[in-house]
C-alpha positions, 0 to 999 in steps of 0.5 A, a space after each residue: 010273375 015269370 016262369 023262372 022263379 019257383 013258386 012259393 012251396 017249390 024247393 030249389 034243386 034236389 032235396 037234402 035228407 033230414 040231419 039226424 037228430 036225437 036217438 038217431 044221432 046217438 046211435 051213429 055216434 055209438 057206431 062210429 065209437 065202437 068201430 074206432 075202439 075195435 080198430 084200436 083194439 086190434 092194432 094193440 093186439 097186433 102190436 102185443 103179439 108182435 112184441 111176444 114174437 108172433 102167435 102163441 098157443 093158448 087154451 082156445 082152439 085156433 086154425 093152427 091146431 092139429 086136425 083128424 086125418 079125415 077132417 084134414 082131407 075133406 078140407 083140402 078136398 073142398 079147398 082144392 074143388 076136387 069134390 067131383 073127382 073124389 066122389 067118382 073116385 069112390 065110385 070106383 072102389 065101390 063099383 061091385 056095390 053099384 052094379 052088382 057082383 056078376 057085372 063087376 066081375 066082368 066090367 071095370 071102370 077105367 077113367 072118369 073125364 071130368 070136362 066131358 063128364 064121360 065114365 069109361 068102362 072096359 069089359 072082358 068080352 063083347 058079350 058083356 060089353 053089349 049087356 053094359 051098352 043096354 044097361 047104360 041108362 039105368 047105370 047113368 041114372 043110379 050113378 047120378 043119384 049117388 053122386 049128384 045130378 049131372 055128374 055122369 052124362 054118358 058111359 063109354 064101353 070098351 070091349 076086350 083088348 085081345 091079345 097083342 098084335 104080332 107079325 109072323 109067317 101065320 099072319 093072313 095078308 090084309 088081316 089086323 090079326 086077332 083084334 079084327 074079331 072083337 067088337 
C-alpha cells in the first residue's frame, strides 16, 4: 500500500456540512419565503405611496408629527453631539447654586474650552481669585459629579481686568499703568 492513497475511513479533502433535512429544511424554506414576502410587500407599499403622491398622514404616529419644544431641542442636541457644551452651559446658568452665593457674586464663568476641558472663571478682585484657586480642586470634583466624570479637567482663574491703560502726562516711565498692581 502506498502512502499517497487514503486509508479506509479517511476522508478525501475537507468535510462538507450535512445537507439540511426534515425540520431544518422546512425552517430554511419558511425563512426564505418570509423574506421574499416582506420584500414584495415593501415594494408594493412604495408603489402605492408613489401613486398617492407620497406619504400621507394617518392615525398612527410617525417621524413627521410635531414634537413638543423640549423634545425637539433634546433630539437636536443628541443628533449634533452637543451634550457636553449644553451641560456646561447649564452650569453657567446655575453657577450660584453650584458655588454658593458669596463666590458667585465675585467670580463669573467666562468660557469653556471643550478640547482642553478647561473652564475659565474671572474674579472681580485678586483676593477672590486666590480664594477660587484654593477651592479649584473641590470645585472641579463638584462640577464633574454634576456633569459627568472628566468633563472639567481644570479651572483657569483670571484676576480682575482693571481699568483701561491710558497714556498721558501723569504716567510714570516704565510703568505698565494701573494693570501692574493686579495679579
